[in-house]
C-alpha positions as CSV (number, residue, x, y, z in Angstrom):
1,X,0.1,0.3,0.2
2,X,0.9,3.6,-0.7
3,X,0.4,6.2,1.9
4,X,-3.1,7.5,2.0
5,X,-4.1,11.1,1.4
6,X,-7.3,12.0,2.4
7,X,-7.2,15.0,0.1
8,X,-6.1,13.4,-2.7
9,X,-8.2,13.7,-5.9
10,X,-7.9,11.9,-9.1
11,X,-6.0,13.6,-12.0
12,X,-7.8,12.7,-15.4
13,X,-5.1,15.1,-17.6
14,X,-3.7,13.0,-20.6
15,X,-0.5,11.7,-19.2
16,X,-1.0,11.2,-15.8
17,X,1.0,8.1,-14.5
18,X,-0.1,6.2,-11.3
19,X,1.1,3.3,-9.5
20,X,-1.4,1.1,-8.0
21,X,-1.5,-1.8,-5.6
22,X,-2.6,-5.4,-7.2
23,X,-3.1,-8.7,-6.0
24,X,-0.1,-10.5,-4.6
25,X,1.5,-7.1,-3.7
26,X,2.1,-6.6,-7.3
27,X,2.7,-2.9,-8.3
28,X,0.9,-2.3,-11.6
29,X,1.0,1.1,-13.8
30,X,-1.6,2.9,-15.5
31,X,-1.7,6.3,-17.4
32,X,-4.5,8.4,-18.3
33,X,-5.3,8.7,-22.1
34,X,-6.7,11.5,-24.2
35,X,-10.5,10.0,-24.0
36,X,-9.7,9.7,-20.1
37,X,-9.6,6.0,-20.0
38,X,-6.5,4.1,-18.1
39,X,-3.6,2.6,-20.5
40,X,-1.9,-0.2,-18.2
41,X,1.4,-1.4,-18.5
42,X,2.3,-5.0,-19.3
43,X,4.5,-4.8,-16.4
44,X,4.6,-5.3,-12.3
45,X,7.1,-5.0,-9.8
46,X,7.6,-5.3,-5.9
47,X,8.8,-1.5,-5.8
48,X,8.1,1.2,-8.0
49,X,9.9,1.3,-11.0
50,X,11.7,4.2,-13.0
51,X,8.7,6.2,-15.0
52,X,11.3,5.6,-18.3
53,X,10.9,1.9,-17.9
54,X,7.3,2.2,-17.3
55,X,6.4,4.3,-20.3
56,X,8.7,1.9,-22.3
57,X,6.6,-1.1,-21.4
58,X,4.1,-2.4,-23.6
59,X,0.2,-1.3,-23.0
60,X,-1.6,-4.7,-22.0
61,X,-5.2,-3.1,-21.7
62,X,-6.6,0.3,-22.0
63,X,-10.0,0.3,-20.0
64,X,-12.6,3.0,-18.7
65,X,-12.3,3.5,-14.7
66,X,-14.8,5.2,-12.7
67,X,-13.4,8.5,-12.1
68,X,-14.5,8.8,-8.6
69,X,-13.1,5.3,-7.8
70,X,-9.9,6.5,-8.5
71,X,-10.2,9.5,-6.0
72,X,-11.2,6.8,-3.5
73,X,-8.2,4.6,-4.0
74,X,-5.6,7.3,-4.1
75,X,-7.0,8.4,-0.6
76,X,-7.0,5.0,0.6
77,X,-3.4,4.4,-0.3
78,X,-4.3,1.9,-3.3
79,X,-3.3,4.0,-6.3
80,X,-0.4,6.5,-6.0
81,X,0.3,9.4,-8.5
82,X,3.5,9.7,-10.2
83,X,3.1,12.9,-11.9
84,X,2.4,13.9,-15.3
85,X,4.5,12.6,-18.5
86,X,4.4,12.3,-22.1
87,X,1.6,10.0,-22.9
88,X,2.8,6.5,-24.0
89,X,2.8,6.2,-28.0
90,X,0.7,3.4,-28.2
91,X,-2.1,5.1,-26.0
92,X,-2.1,8.2,-28.1
93,X,-4.7,6.5,-30.8
94,X,-8.5,6.4,-30.4
95,X,-9.2,2.8,-29.6
96,X,-12.4,0.5,-30.6
97,X,-14.4,-1.1,-28.4
98,X,-17.7,-3.2,-28.2
99,X,-20.9,-2.1,-27.3
100,X,-22.7,-5.7,-26.5
101,X,-26.6,-5.0,-25.5
102,X,-27.8,-7.5,-23.2
103,X,-30.3,-10.1,-24.6
104,X,-28.4,-9.9,-28.2
105,X,-25.7,-11.6,-30.2
106,X,-25.5,-8.4,-32.3
107,X,-22.6,-5.9,-31.4
108,X,-21.6,-2.6,-32.2
109,X,-18.1,-1.3,-32.5
110,X,-16.7,1.9,-31.9
111,X,-13.9,3.7,-32.4
112,X,-13.7,6.8,-30.2
113,X,-17.2,8.6,-30.2
114,X,-18.0,7.1,-33.7
115,X,-20.1,3.9,-34.2
116,X,-18.1,2.2,-37.3
117,X,-19.8,-1.2,-37.7
118,X,-22.1,-3.5,-36.8
119,X,-21.3,-7.3,-36.4
120,X,-21.9,-10.3,-34.5
121,X,-20.4,-11.3,-31.0
122,X,-18.4,-14.2,-32.9
123,X,-16.8,-11.8,-35.6
124,X,-12.9,-13.0,-35.1
125,X,-12.1,-9.5,-35.7
126,X,-13.3,-8.3,-32.6
127,X,-12.4,-11.0,-30.0
128,X,-9.4,-9.2,-28.3
129,X,-11.6,-5.9,-28.0
130,X,-12.9,-4.2,-25.0
131,X,-16.5,-4.3,-24.1
132,X,-18.0,-1.1,-23.0
133,X,-17.7,-1.5,-19.2
134,X,-16.5,1.0,-16.3
135,X,-14.4,-0.7,-13.6
136,X,-13.8,0.6,-10.3
137,X,-10.5,1.1,-9.2
138,X,-10.1,-0.6,-6.1
139,X,-13.2,-3.0,-6.5
140,X,-12.6,-4.5,-10.2
141,X,-9.3,-3.1,-11.4
142,X,-6.7,-5.5,-9.2
143,X,-8.3,-8.7,-10.5
144,X,-8.8,-7.5,-14.3
145,X,-4.9,-6.9,-14.0
146,X,-4.1,-10.4,-12.6
147,X,-6.6,-11.7,-15.7
148,X,-4.4,-9.6,-18.4
149,X,-1.0,-10.2,-17.1
150,X,-1.8,-14.2,-17.3
151,X,0.8,-15.4,-15.2
152,X,-1.4,-16.6,-12.0
153,X,-4.6,-18.2,-12.5
154,X,-7.4,-15.3,-12.5
155,X,-10.9,-15.6,-11.1
156,X,-12.9,-17.1,-13.7
157,X,-15.7,-14.4,-13.7
158,X,-13.1,-11.5,-15.0
159,X,-14.3,-10.2,-17.8
160,X,-12.5,-7.7,-20.3
161,X,-12.2,-8.3,-23.8
162,X,-14.9,-9.9,-26.3
163,X,-13.5,-13.2,-26.1
164,X,-13.3,-13.4,-22.3
165,X,-16.9,-12.0,-22.0
166,X,-18.5,-14.8,-24.4
167,X,-16.3,-17.5,-21.7
168,X,-17.9,-16.1,-19.0
169,X,-21.5,-16.2,-20.5
170,X,-20.8,-19.8,-21.3
171,X,-19.8,-20.6,-18.0
172,X,-22.9,-18.9,-16.4
173,X,-25.2,-20.9,-18.7
174,X,-23.5,-24.2,-17.6
175,X,-23.5,-23.4,-14.0
176,X,-26.7,-22.1,-13.4
177,X,-29.0,-23.9,-16.4
178,X,-32.3,-23.3,-14.7
179,X,-32.2,-19.7,-14.4
180,X,-33.6,-18.2,-17.9
181,X,-31.2,-14.9,-17.4
182,X,-28.3,-17.0,-18.2
183,X,-29.6,-19.1,-20.8
184,X,-27.5,-18.4,-24.1
185,X,-29.6,-17.7,-27.5
186,X,-30.2,-20.7,-29.9
187,X,-27.9,-19.5,-32.6
188,X,-24.6,-18.7,-29.8
189,X,-21.7,-20.0,-31.3
190,X,-19.4,-21.8,-28.7
191,X,-16.0,-20.4,-28.3
192,X,-13.6,-23.0,-29.1
193,X,-10.9,-22.2,-26.7
194,X,-11.8,-23.2,-22.7
Protein backbone atom coordinates (compact mmCIF):
# COMPACT_ATOMS: atom_id res chain seq x y z
CA UNK A 1 0.00 0.00 0.00
CA UNK A 2 1.01 3.55 -0.65
CA UNK A 3 0.65 6.42 1.78
CA UNK A 4 -3.00 7.41 2.07
CA UNK A 5 -3.93 11.02 1.37
CA UNK A 6 -7.40 12.04 2.57
CA UNK A 7 -7.33 15.12 0.32
CA UNK A 8 -6.14 13.40 -2.88
CA UNK A 9 -8.14 13.86 -6.07
CA UNK A 10 -7.93 11.99 -9.35
CA UNK A 11 -5.97 13.79 -12.06
CA UNK A 12 -7.54 12.89 -15.40
CA UNK A 13 -5.30 14.93 -17.65
CA UNK A 14 -3.73 12.83 -20.44
CA UNK A 15 -0.30 11.55 -19.47
CA UNK A 16 -0.98 11.33 -15.72
CA UNK A 17 0.78 8.19 -14.52
CA UNK A 18 -0.36 6.09 -11.57
CA UNK A 19 1.12 3.18 -9.67
CA UNK A 20 -1.41 0.87 -8.08
CA UNK A 21 -1.39 -2.00 -5.62
CA UNK A 22 -2.59 -5.18 -7.23
CA UNK A 23 -3.15 -8.66 -5.94
CA UNK A 24 -0.14 -10.51 -4.52
CA UNK A 25 1.45 -7.17 -3.52
CA UNK A 26 2.44 -6.46 -7.12
CA UNK A 27 2.64 -2.86 -8.29
CA UNK A 28 1.04 -2.17 -11.68
CA UNK A 29 0.99 1.07 -13.66
CA UNK A 30 -1.66 2.98 -15.57
CA UNK A 31 -1.61 6.18 -17.60
CA UNK A 32 -4.56 8.43 -18.42
CA UNK A 33 -5.37 8.54 -22.15
CA UNK A 34 -6.86 11.41 -24.18
CA UNK A 35 -10.38 9.96 -23.71
CA UNK A 36 -9.82 9.70 -19.93
CA UNK A 37 -9.50 5.92 -19.97
CA UNK A 38 -6.55 4.23 -18.26
CA UNK A 39 -3.92 2.35 -20.24
CA UNK A 40 -2.29 -0.33 -18.10
CA UNK A 41 1.23 -1.45 -18.92
CA UNK A 42 2.38 -5.06 -19.17
CA UNK A 43 4.75 -4.89 -16.25
CA UNK A 44 4.58 -5.30 -12.54
CA UNK A 45 7.16 -4.79 -9.85
CA UNK A 46 7.71 -5.19 -6.12
CA UNK A 47 8.91 -1.57 -5.87
CA UNK A 48 7.90 1.41 -8.00
CA UNK A 49 10.00 1.40 -11.19
CA UNK A 50 11.57 4.33 -12.99
CA UNK A 51 9.09 6.30 -15.11
CA UNK A 52 11.14 5.79 -18.30
CA UNK A 53 11.03 2.01 -17.78
CA UNK A 54 7.29 2.06 -17.15
CA UNK A 55 6.49 4.14 -20.22
CA UNK A 56 8.65 1.97 -22.47
CA UNK A 57 6.69 -1.14 -21.47
CA UNK A 58 4.02 -2.48 -23.83
CA UNK A 59 0.39 -1.67 -23.10
CA UNK A 60 -1.63 -4.59 -21.72
CA UNK A 61 -5.14 -3.11 -21.69
CA UNK A 62 -6.96 0.19 -22.00
CA UNK A 63 -10.12 0.36 -19.92
CA UNK A 64 -12.62 2.88 -18.60
CA UNK A 65 -12.24 3.36 -14.85
CA UNK A 66 -14.88 5.19 -12.82
CA UNK A 67 -13.30 8.55 -12.09
CA UNK A 68 -14.62 8.85 -8.49
CA UNK A 69 -13.15 5.42 -7.72
CA UNK A 70 -9.67 6.67 -8.65
CA UNK A 71 -10.04 9.41 -6.06
CA UNK A 72 -11.16 6.83 -3.47
CA UNK A 73 -8.20 4.58 -4.35
CA UNK A 74 -5.75 7.48 -3.98
CA UNK A 75 -7.22 8.45 -0.62
CA UNK A 76 -7.04 4.84 0.59
CA UNK A 77 -3.42 4.41 -0.50
CA UNK A 78 -4.27 1.79 -3.16
CA UNK A 79 -3.17 4.08 -6.02
CA UNK A 80 -0.37 6.65 -6.08
CA UNK A 81 0.14 9.46 -8.57
CA UNK A 82 3.57 9.41 -10.21
CA UNK A 83 3.11 12.73 -12.00
CA UNK A 84 2.21 13.82 -15.51
CA UNK A 85 4.48 12.58 -18.31
CA UNK A 86 4.50 12.32 -22.06
CA UNK A 87 1.77 9.96 -23.15
CA UNK A 88 3.03 6.53 -24.20
CA UNK A 89 2.93 6.31 -28.00
CA UNK A 90 0.67 3.26 -27.99
CA UNK A 91 -1.93 5.18 -25.95
CA UNK A 92 -2.20 8.14 -28.33
CA UNK A 93 -4.56 6.61 -30.91
CA UNK A 94 -8.31 6.31 -30.40
CA UNK A 95 -9.27 2.85 -29.24
CA UNK A 96 -12.02 0.61 -30.53
CA UNK A 97 -14.55 -0.86 -28.11
CA UNK A 98 -17.58 -3.10 -28.48
CA UNK A 99 -21.08 -2.31 -27.27
CA UNK A 100 -22.86 -5.60 -26.52
CA UNK A 101 -26.49 -5.06 -25.47
CA UNK A 102 -28.04 -7.61 -23.15
CA UNK A 103 -30.09 -10.31 -24.82
CA UNK A 104 -28.57 -10.09 -28.29
CA UNK A 105 -25.59 -11.40 -30.22
CA UNK A 106 -25.44 -8.25 -32.33
CA UNK A 107 -22.79 -5.75 -31.32
CA UNK A 108 -21.63 -2.30 -32.37
CA UNK A 109 -17.95 -1.46 -32.76
CA UNK A 110 -17.06 2.09 -31.73
CA UNK A 111 -13.85 3.98 -32.45
CA UNK A 112 -13.71 6.91 -30.11
CA UNK A 113 -17.20 8.42 -30.21
CA UNK A 114 -18.11 7.06 -33.66
CA UNK A 115 -19.96 3.79 -34.31
CA UNK A 116 -17.95 2.23 -37.13
CA UNK A 117 -19.79 -1.02 -37.82
CA UNK A 118 -22.33 -3.59 -36.73
CA UNK A 119 -21.37 -7.25 -36.41
CA UNK A 120 -22.00 -10.33 -34.28
CA UNK A 121 -20.24 -11.27 -31.08
CA UNK A 122 -18.44 -14.27 -32.64
CA UNK A 123 -16.75 -12.11 -35.32
CA UNK A 124 -13.03 -13.09 -35.16
CA UNK A 125 -11.96 -9.50 -35.85
CA UNK A 126 -13.38 -8.20 -32.54
CA UNK A 127 -12.35 -10.89 -30.05
CA UNK A 128 -9.53 -8.79 -28.53
CA UNK A 129 -11.57 -5.58 -28.31
CA UNK A 130 -12.82 -4.34 -24.95
CA UNK A 131 -16.49 -4.50 -24.05
CA UNK A 132 -17.85 -1.07 -23.11
CA UNK A 133 -17.89 -1.16 -19.34
CA UNK A 134 -16.65 1.03 -16.49
CA UNK A 135 -14.42 -0.59 -13.87
CA UNK A 136 -13.94 0.38 -10.21
CA UNK A 137 -10.33 1.26 -9.32
CA UNK A 138 -10.31 -0.69 -6.05
CA UNK A 139 -12.99 -3.36 -6.44
CA UNK A 140 -12.39 -4.51 -10.03
CA UNK A 141 -9.04 -3.39 -11.39
CA UNK A 142 -6.74 -5.59 -9.22
CA UNK A 143 -8.45 -8.82 -10.37
CA UNK A 144 -8.64 -7.50 -13.93
CA UNK A 145 -4.88 -6.90 -14.01
CA UNK A 146 -4.20 -10.46 -12.81
CA UNK A 147 -6.37 -11.78 -15.65
CA UNK A 148 -4.70 -9.56 -18.25
CA UNK A 149 -1.14 -10.21 -17.04
CA UNK A 150 -1.78 -13.95 -17.27
CA UNK A 151 0.96 -15.27 -14.97
CA UNK A 152 -1.41 -16.62 -12.30
CA UNK A 153 -4.81 -18.25 -12.44
CA UNK A 154 -7.40 -15.49 -12.59
CA UNK A 155 -10.94 -15.61 -11.28
CA UNK A 156 -13.15 -17.15 -13.97
CA UNK A 157 -15.63 -14.28 -13.90
CA UNK A 158 -13.25 -11.39 -14.64
CA UNK A 159 -14.41 -9.82 -17.88
CA UNK A 160 -12.69 -7.59 -20.37
CA UNK A 161 -12.29 -8.32 -24.06
CA UNK A 162 -15.05 -9.95 -26.10
CA UNK A 163 -13.39 -13.40 -26.02
CA UNK A 164 -13.33 -13.44 -22.21
CA UNK A 165 -16.88 -12.09 -21.89
CA UNK A 166 -18.12 -14.88 -24.19
CA UNK A 167 -16.48 -17.52 -21.97
CA UNK A 168 -18.06 -15.97 -18.88
CA UNK A 169 -21.53 -16.16 -20.42
CA UNK A 170 -20.93 -19.78 -21.42
CA UNK A 171 -19.80 -20.64 -17.89
CA UNK A 172 -22.81 -18.88 -16.36
CA UNK A 173 -25.10 -20.90 -18.64
CA UNK A 174 -23.41 -24.13 -17.51
CA UNK A 175 -23.45 -23.27 -13.81
CA UNK A 176 -27.02 -22.00 -13.74
CA UNK A 177 -28.99 -23.93 -16.37
CA UNK A 178 -32.30 -23.30 -14.58
CA UNK A 179 -31.95 -19.52 -14.61
CA UNK A 180 -33.51 -18.10 -17.76
CA UNK A 181 -31.39 -14.93 -17.61
CA UNK A 182 -28.25 -17.07 -18.07
CA UNK A 183 -29.54 -19.14 -21.00
CA UNK A 184 -27.74 -18.59 -24.27
CA UNK A 185 -29.60 -17.78 -27.50
CA UNK A 186 -30.20 -20.78 -29.78
CA UNK A 187 -27.81 -19.41 -32.42
CA UNK A 188 -24.93 -18.95 -29.92
CA UNK A 189 -21.56 -19.95 -31.40
CA UNK A 190 -19.54 -21.60 -28.65
CA UNK A 191 -15.94 -20.53 -28.10
CA UNK A 192 -13.40 -23.09 -29.20
CA UNK A 193 -10.89 -22.20 -26.47
CA UNK A 194 -11.77 -23.24 -22.92
